C-alpha positions in Angstrom: 69.3 51.8 92.4 70.8 52.9 89.0 68.7 56.1 89.3 70.2 56.8 92.8 73.7 56.2 91.5 73.0 58.6 88.6 71.8 61.3 90.9 74.8 60.8 93.2 77.1 61.1 90.3 75.4 64.3 89.1 75.6 65.7 92.6 79.3 64.9 92.7 79.8 66.7 89.4 78.0 69.8 90.6 79.8 70.0 93.9 83.3 68.9 92.9 84.0 69.2 89.1 81.8 72.2 88.1 83.5 74.7 90.4 86.9 73.6 89.1 85.8 74.1 85.5 84.4 77.5 86.4 87.7 78.5 88.1 89.7 77.3 85.1 87.5 79.1 82.5 88.6 82.5 81.2 87.2 85.4 83.2 84.4 87.2 81.4 85.4 90.4 83.2 88.4 92.0 81.5 91.1 93.6 83.5 91.1 97.3 82.6 94.5 99.1 82.6 95.1 102.7 83.4 98.1 105.0 83.3 98.9 108.4 84.7 101.1 109.9 87.4 101.0 108.2 90.8 97.9 106.2 90.1 96.4 104.2 93.0 93.8 101.4 92.8 91.4 101.7 95.7 88.0 100.3 96.8 85.1 102.8 97.2 83.2 102.4 100.5 81.3 104.9 102.5 83.6 106.7 104.9 86.7 105.2 103.3 89.6 107.5 102.3 89.0 108.8 98.8 92.5 109.8 97.8 95.9 108.3 98.8 97.4 110.0 101.8 94.3 112.2 102.5 92.8 110.9 105.7 90.3 113.7 106.1 88.8 113.4 102.5 86.4 110.5 102.6 83.4 109.2 100.7 80.1 109.8 102.6 76.5 108.7 102.4 76.1 110.4 99.1 78.2 107.7 97.3 75.9 106.0 94.8 75.0 102.5 95.8 76.4 100.9 92.6 79.8 102.4 93.4 80.0 100.9 96.9 82.6 98.1 96.9 83.8 98.9 93.4 87.5 99.5 92.5 88.5 102.8 91.1 91.7 104.5 89.9 92.7 107.8 91.4 95.8 109.9 92.0 97.0 112.3 94.7 94.2 114.9 95.1 96.3 117.6 93.4 97.1 115.5 90.4 94.9 115.0 87.3 94.0 111.4 87.8 94.2 108.5 85.2 95.0 109.9 81.8 94.3 106.9 79.6 92.6 103.5 79.7 92.7 100.2 77.7 91.2 96.8 77.9 91.3 93.5 76.1 87.5 93.7 75.5 84.9 96.4 74.9 83.4 97.5 78.2 81.4 100.2 79.9 83.3 102.5 82.2 82.2 105.0 84.9 84.2 108.2 85.3 83.7 110.7 88.1 84.9 114.3 87.6 85.0 117.4 89.8 85.1 120.8 88.2 85.5 119.4 84.7 82.9 118.7 82.0 83.9 116.0 79.4 82.8 115.6 75.8 79.2 114.5 76.4 79.1 112.7 73.0 81.6 110.2 74.5 80.8 110.5 78.2 77.2 110.6 79.1 76.0 112.1 82.4 74.2 109.5 84.6 72.6 112.2 86.7 74.4 110.8 89.8 76.6 112.9 92.0 78.5 112.4 95.3 80.5 114.7 97.6 83.9 114.5 99.1 84.6 117.3 101.6 82.3 119.8 99.8 83.7 118.8 96.4 80.9 117.6 94.2 81.7 114.8 91.7 79.5 114.1 88.7 79.3 110.6 87.3 79.6 109.8 83.6 79.3 106.6 81.7 81.4 105.9 78.6 82.0 102.9 76.2 85.4 101.6 75.5 85.4 100.1 72.0 89.0 99.7 70.8 90.5 96.5 72.5 94.2 96.7 73.1 94.5 100.4 72.3 94.8 103.3 74.7 91.8 105.7 74.9 92.6 109.1 76.4 90.5 110.1 79.4 89.1 113.5 80.4 91.3 114.7 83.3 90.8 117.2 86.1 91.9 120.7 85.3 94.9 122.1 87.2 93.9 122.9 90.8 90.9 120.6 90.8 90.5 117.2 92.5 91.7 114.0 90.8 89.3 112.2 88.4 88.2 108.7 89.4 87.7 105.8 87.0 85.5 103.0 88.3 85.6 99.4 87.2 85.5 96.0 88.8 89.0 94.9 87.9 91.7 97.6 87.5 95.5 97.7 87.4 98.1 100.4 86.6 100.1 100.1 83.4 103.6 101.5 82.7 104.7 101.7 86.3 108.4 102.3 86.9 110.4 99.0 87.1 111.5 98.0 90.5 115.2 98.8 90.9 116.5 95.3 91.7 115.3 91.7 91.8 112.0 91.3 93.7 112.4 88.5 96.2 108.8 88.8 97.5 106.0 91.4 97.9 103.0 91.8 100.2 100.1 89.6 99.2 97.6 92.4 99.5 98.7 96.0 99.0 98.4 98.3 102.0 97.2 95.5 104.4 100.7 94.6 105.6 104.2 95.9 104.8 107.6 94.3 104.6 109.9 94.6 107.6 113.1 93.1 109.0 115.1 92.5 105.8 118.1 90.3 106.4 120.7 88.7 104.1 123.4 86.1 104.7 125.9 84.3 102.4 125.9 80.6 103.2 129.0 78.4 103.1 128.0 76.9 99.8 127.8 80.4 98.2 124.1 80.7 98.1 122.3 83.7 99.5 119.6 83.5 102.2 117.2 86.4 102.8 114.6 86.8 105.4 111.7 89.3 106.1 108.4 89.7 107.8 105.2 91.3 106.4 104.2 88.5 104.1 101.2 87.8 106.3 99.2 89.6 108.9 100.8 87.3 111.5 104.4 87.7 112.5 105.7 84.7 110.5 109.1 85.0 109.0 109.7 84.1 105.3 113.1 82.8 104.2 114.2 82.9 100.6 117.2 81.4 98.9 119.2 82.2 95.7 121.7 79.8 94.1 122.5 82.1 91.2 124.0 85.2 92.9 120.7 86.9 93.5 119.3 86.6 89.9 116.4 84.6 91.1 114.9 83.6 94.4 112.7 80.8 95.7 110.9 80.2 99.0 113.1 78.3 101.4 111.1 78.0 104.6 108.9 79.8 107.1 109.4 80.4 110.8 105.9 80.2 112.4 106.8 82.1 115.5 106.1 85.8 116.1 109.6 87.3 116.1 110.2 91.0 115.4 113.3 93.2 115.2 115.4 90.1 114.5 118.9 89.5 113.2 119.7 86.5 111.1 123.3 85.3 111.8 125.5 82.3 111.6 127.7 80.9 114.4 129.5 77.6 114.6 127.7 75.8 111.8 124.2 76.9 113.0 121.9 79.7 112.0 120.2 81.9 114.6 117.3 84.4 114.6 117.5 86.8 117.5 114.9 89.5 118.2 111.8 90.1 120.3 108.6 88.3 120.7 105.7 90.1 119.1 103.7 91.7 120.7 105.0 90.9 124.2 108.5 92.3 123.5 110.7 89.8 125.4 114.1 88.9 123.8 114.0 85.5 122.1 116.3 83.4 119.9 115.7 80.6 117.4 118.2 78.0 116.1 118.6 76.0 112.8 121.1 73.3 112.1 120.1 72.8 108.4 120.6 76.3 107.0 117.2 77.5 107.9 115.0 74.7 106.7 113.8 73.8 110.2 114.0 75.7 113.4 114.2 75.2 117.1 111.7 77.7 118.5 111.5 79.3 121.9 109.8 77.1 124.5 108.0 79.0 127.2 107.6 75.9 129.4 111.3 75.2 129.7 112.4 78.8 129.1 114.9 77.7 126.4 115.2 80.4 123.7 113.7 83.1 126.0 116.6 85.4 126.9 115.1 88.3 128.7 111.6 89.2 129.9 110.3 92.7 129.4 109.7 94.9 126.3 112.6 95.5 124.0 113.4 97.0 120.5 116.0 96.6 117.8 116.3 95.9 114.0 118.4 93.6 111.7 121.7 94.8 113.1 125.1 93.0 113.2 126.1 90.4 115.7 129.8 90.7 116.1 132.4 88.3 117.5 135.1 90.1 119.6 137.5 88.8 122.2 135.8 85.4 122.6 132.3 86.8 122.9 129.3 87.5 120.6 127.8 91.0 120.9 124.5 92.5 119.9 122.9 95.9 120.6 119.3 96.5 121.6 117.1 99.1 123.3 114.3 99.1 125.8 110.8 99.6 124.6 108.7 100.2 127.7 105.5 102.3 127.3 105.8 106.0 128.2 109.6 105.8 128.6 112.4 107.2 126.5 114.3 104.2 124.9 117.5 103.2 126.6 120.5 101.6 124.9 122.1 98.4 126.1 124.2 95.5 124.9 123.9 91.7 125.2 126.9 89.4 125.0 127.7 85.7 125.3 130.8 83.5 125.2 131.3 82.0 121.8 131.4 78.5 123.3 128.1 78.9 125.3 124.7 77.6 124.3 123.1 80.6 122.8 119.6 79.3 123.4 120.0 79.6 127.2 119.3 82.8 129.0 122.1 82.1 131.5 124.6 82.3 128.6 123.9 86.0 128.0 125.1 89.0 130.0 123.2 92.3 129.9 124.9 95.6 130.1 123.6 98.6 132.0 120.8 100.6 130.4 121.9 103.9 129.1 119.4 106.9 129.0 119.4 109.7 126.5 118.3 113.3 126.7 116.3 115.5 124.4 118.7 118.4 125.3 121.6 116.8 123.6 120.6 118.3 120.3 119.0 121.8 120.1 115.5 121.2 119.0 114.8 124.3 116.8 111.1 123.6 117.3 111.6 120.0 115.9 111.8 118.0 119.1 115.6 117.7 119.5 117.2 114.4 120.4 114.0 112.2 120.3 115.6 108.8 120.8 118.5 106.6 119.9 117.7 103.2 118.4 118.9 100.3 116.2 122.5 100.3 117.3 125.4 98.6 115.5 128.1 96.9 117.5 131.4 97.7 115.7 135.1 97.1 116.5 136.7 100.5 116.5 140.1 101.2 114.9 141.8 101.0 118.3 140.3 97.5 118.9 137.7 98.7 121.4 134.0 98.0 121.0 131.4 100.7 120.3 127.7 100.7 119.7 126.9 103.2 116.9 123.2 104.2 117.1 120.9 106.1 114.8 119.6 109.3 116.3 116.0 110.1 115.7 115.5 113.9 115.3 113.3 115.6 112.8 115.2 118.7 111.7 118.3 117.4 109.9 118.4 113.6 109.9 122.1 113.3 109.9 123.1 112.6 113.5 124.4 109.4 115.1 125.7 108.5 118.5 128.8 106.5 119.5 128.4 104.6 122.8 131.6 103.0 124.1 131.3 99.4 125.4 134.0 99.0 128.0 133.0 95.5 129.0 129.9 93.2 129.3 128.3 95.6 131.8 129.8 99.0 131.4 128.8 101.6 128.7 130.1 105.1 128.4 128.9 108.1 126.4 129.9 111.8 126.3 127.3 113.9 124.5 129.9 116.6 123.9 132.1 114.3 121.9 130.1 111.2 120.9 127.2 112.8 118.9 128.5 112.8 115.3 127.4 114.0 111.9 126.7 111.0 109.7 124.8 111.1 106.3 121.6 109.1 106.8 122.3 108.8 110.6 118.6 109.4 111.3 117.7 106.1 109.5 118.5 102.5 110.2 121.9 101.4 108.8 124.2 98.4 109.0 128.0 99.1 109.4 130.7 96.6 108.5 134.5 97.0 108.2 136.4 96.3 105.0 140.0 95.2 105.5 141.0 95.9 101.9 140.0 99.6 101.9 140.6 100.0 105.6 137.2 101.7 105.9 133.8 101.2 107.5 130.9 101.0 105.1 127.1 101.5 105.4 124.0 101.9 103.2 121.6 104.5 104.5 118.7 106.7 103.4 120.2 110.2 103.3 118.2 113.5 103.3 118.7 115.8 100.3 117.8 119.5 100.9 115.5 119.6 97.8 113.0 117.2 99.5 113.2 118.7 103.0 109.7 120.0 104.0 108.2 119.0 100.6 104.4 118.9 101.0 101.0 118.2 99.5 97.5 118.8 100.9 97.0 115.5 102.7 99.0 114.0 105.6 102.1 116.1 104.5 100.2 119.4 104.5 102.8 120.8 107.0 105.7 119.3 105.1 107.4 115.9 105.3 109.9 115.7 108.1 113.4 114.2 107.5 112.6 111.1 109.5 110.3 110.0 106.7 112.4 111.1 103.7 113.7 107.8 102.4 113.9 108.2 98.7 117.7 108.5 98.3 119.9 105.5 99.2 123.6 106.3 99.6 126.8 104.2 100.1 128.8 106.0 102.8 132.2 105.2 104.4 134.5 106.3 107.3 138.0 105.6 108.4 137.4 106.2 112.1 133.6 105.9 112.7 133.4 109.6 113.6 133.8 111.2 110.1 131.6 109.9 107.3 131.3 110.8 103.6 129.0 109.8 100.8 130.8 107.6 98.3 128.0 107.2 95.8 124.2 107.4 95.4 122.8 103.9 94.9 119.1 104.6 94.4 117.4 108.0 93.8 113.8 109.0 93.4 112.0 112.3 93.0 109.1 111.1 95.2 109.6 111.3 99.0 105.9 110.6 99.7 105.6 107.0 98.4 109.2 105.9 97.5 111.2 104.4 100.3 114.6 102.6 100.1 115.2 101.7 103.7 116.4 99.3 106.4 119.0 97.9 104.1 121.0 94.8 105.2 124.0 93.8 103.2 127.2 91.7 103.1 130.5 91.9 101.3 130.8 89.6 98.2 134.2 90.0 96.7 134.3 93.3 94.9 130.6 93.9 95.4 128.1 94.5 98.1 124.9 92.3 98.1 121.9 93.8 99.8 118.2 93.4 100.6 116.0 96.5 100.7 112.7 97.2 102.4 111.4 99.0 99.3 108.2 101.0 98.8 107.1 102.4 95.4 104.3 102.3 92.9 103.3 99.0 91.2 100.5 97.6 89.0 98.3 97.1 92.1 98.6 100.8 93.0 100.5 102.7 95.7 101.7 101.8 99.2 100.2 103.8 102.1 103.5 105.8 102.3 107.2 105.5 101.9 107.6 103.7 105.2 105.2 100.9 104.4 107.3 98.8 102.0 105.5 96.6 99.5 108.6 94.8 98.2 111.7 92.9 99.5 114.3 93.6 96.8 117.8 92.3 96.2 120.3 94.8 94.9 123.9 94.3 94.0 126.3 97.2 94.4 129.0 96.4 91.9 132.6 97.4 92.6 131.5 99.3 95.7 135.0 100.8 96.3 134.8 102.6 93.0 132.5 105.5 91.9 129.2 104.5 90.4 126.0 105.9 88.9 122.6 105.6 90.7 119.5 104.0 89.5 117.1 106.9 89.2 113.3 106.6 89.6 110.9 109.3 88.5 107.3 108.8 89.6 106.2 112.2 90.9 107.1 114.1 87.8 106.8 111.1 85.3 105.7 112.4 81.9 102.5 110.7 80.8 101.0 110.5 77.3 98.0 112.9 77.0 99.0 114.8 80.1 101.3 117.9 80.0 104.6 117.5 81.8 104.0 120.8 83.6 100.7 119.7 85.1 
């Protein structure tokens, strides 16, 4: 009997305790750090993309078996690749070079090669022997393909700091991306932020700050697939109003404890389900005007140009009931409203903002998606709950950043309307590299300059200051900003894409961070936070490379 107990005890140790001890033990595999310009960390697999943003350049069957599934550091194809490496322990490294022969006393040829679109890489093995110190790496010569450093655990060092306070980031880089940033100031002065993209499901993460945005903690999660939602407060309750994903019907959620718990849409009773169909929007304002709440949305039916419309409900009605909401007519747009110049003209209007105009009337100011200039918006007049009115001769306006999502709010102190939007600077228009932007990046995806803009009348807008600026339109994106007035400041949350220790996002659109940013004394001139990643000088690599 004692022997049986002894064996049971040993079995329990093996199954329960030993794995915990192994997990707590320091890893024998060091994390190797690299530095360079626009370095990405990727996994090598046969037929996977070899370089960031190069869909047609892939590993093939020639990839050596021992490299399959291994992490590697690489840059844009035109760049030199990682320029230096360091580790906490000595280790063996594998370096692949195309068109460059290294010092073979340090880097020994393994005899293995592989091809990427007719470019032959040769594999070299080197020994890192100076723990904690940087070792310079052979790099690809100008005009050749990026070098590749292979190791099991890699991260990028000396990345540009994120401009703001990181609220959350995607758990796995390039698997999901942050969407639907929202921010509210609660009655107790704390800030509440929301976003999606923290998981592959459409769960919404809520985060709270009690120190004016200096730090953030998880507050709650909405386990219901809502997309294109607005977080707003009305009569001591919080609401999330958007569309069901992927079905697209308009839904609404309610919380009576500042977002800790939520009443979710109920398909059986219909409560919380406002309109069947397929619809589109973004985190845009919900405005109270003349005893009603107003919110703009668009249709999202397949193979159909999106149409603008408005929902409204009496402030005293139960917002969770479909019967409380009235739907305006659907308003079509036309590609001919803007001369296309070969760029597609007026592609669509989306993500409209309900705003009370200076004369007390209500308008829906929408972003205009066109790929040539990126500075057009449309002013739709809301005459009542049903009637919308638009004159393309008068109501298409020039607005810096009008081609991107924006949030407009009115400031009674300055008597101006304000917005934060991604404007397009001429120096980045048509910028290209040999991958997905071989024909030049169109203005709809240039999101590397965030500007504070204002207007007295909603028809004439001007740039007041640049808030964030980057030299890299391919990977850096400051977009879909939601914000609130906070005394002399604006407080905002940004769907932000940029480099980080795990590597690069897929592109500027696919944000890896939700970031809080305070715009201090917004009514006064200010200086931007400037980010340099594309032309960042790197030790051991000429600035002119």
